[in-house]
C-alpha positions as CSV (number, residue, x, y, z in Angstrom):
1,X,-3.3,-20.8,-21.9
2,X,-0.4,-19.4,-23.2
3,X,1.0,-20.5,-26.2
4,X,4.1,-18.7,-26.3
5,X,7.8,-20.9,-25.8
6,X,9.9,-20.2,-23.6
7,X,13.6,-18.9,-24.5
8,X,15.5,-22.2,-24.4
9,X,18.4,-20.5,-22.7
10,X,19.3,-22.6,-19.7
11,X,16.3,-25.2,-20.1
12,X,16.3,-28.6,-20.6
13,X,13.3,-31.3,-21.6
14,X,12.0,-33.2,-18.5
15,X,9.1,-35.5,-19.4
16,X,7.3,-37.7,-16.9
17,X,3.8,-39.0,-16.7
18,X,1.0,-37.7,-14.4
19,X,-2.5,-39.1,-13.2
20,X,-5.0,-37.6,-15.2
21,X,-6.6,-35.6,-12.0
22,X,-3.4,-33.7,-11.6
23,X,-3.3,-33.0,-15.2
24,X,-6.5,-31.5,-15.2
25,X,-5.3,-29.5,-12.0
26,X,-2.2,-28.1,-13.7
27,X,-4.3,-27.4,-16.8
28,X,-7.0,-25.3,-14.8
29,X,-4.2,-23.9,-12.8
30,X,-2.0,-22.7,-16.1
31,X,-5.4,-21.4,-17.6
32,X,-6.2,-19.3,-14.7
33,X,-2.8,-17.7,-14.0
34,X,-2.1,-17.4,-18.2
35,X,0.6,-19.4,-17.9
36,X,2.1,-22.6,-19.8
37,X,1.5,-25.9,-17.8
38,X,5.7,-26.2,-17.7
39,X,5.8,-22.6,-15.8
40,X,3.1,-24.2,-13.1
41,X,5.0,-27.7,-12.9
42,X,8.2,-25.4,-12.6
43,X,6.8,-23.1,-9.5
44,X,5.4,-26.0,-7.9
45,X,8.3,-27.8,-7.8
46,X,10.7,-24.9,-6.8
47,X,8.1,-24.9,-3.8
48,X,8.6,-28.3,-3.2
49,X,11.9,-28.5,-3.1
50,X,12.1,-25.4,-1.0
51,X,10.8,-27.2,2.0
52,X,12.4,-30.4,2.3
53,X,11.3,-31.5,5.1
54,X,7.7,-31.5,4.5
55,X,8.9,-33.1,1.2
56,X,10.5,-35.9,3.1
57,X,7.7,-36.4,5.1
58,X,5.6,-36.6,2.2
59,X,7.8,-39.2,0.3
60,X,8.0,-41.2,3.7
61,X,4.4,-41.3,4.0
62,X,4.0,-42.9,0.5
63,X,6.8,-45.4,0.7
64,X,4.8,-46.8,3.7
65,X,1.5,-46.8,1.8
66,X,3.0,-48.6,-1.1
67,X,4.8,-51.2,0.9
């Protein structure tokens, strides 16, 4: 995993809890790509937000399951 911190420029802290299986997948992707876990998460969030219809469908499906 990359140990270099990103310059803080326009970055802000954002902390969240994730399921252990998802954390393991993030760790593995970061290791495979040679980037930080944060970089993997940022890219995934960007991809998800660039497809709002997919995000909306996924959110609705989740809401339907937890009701």
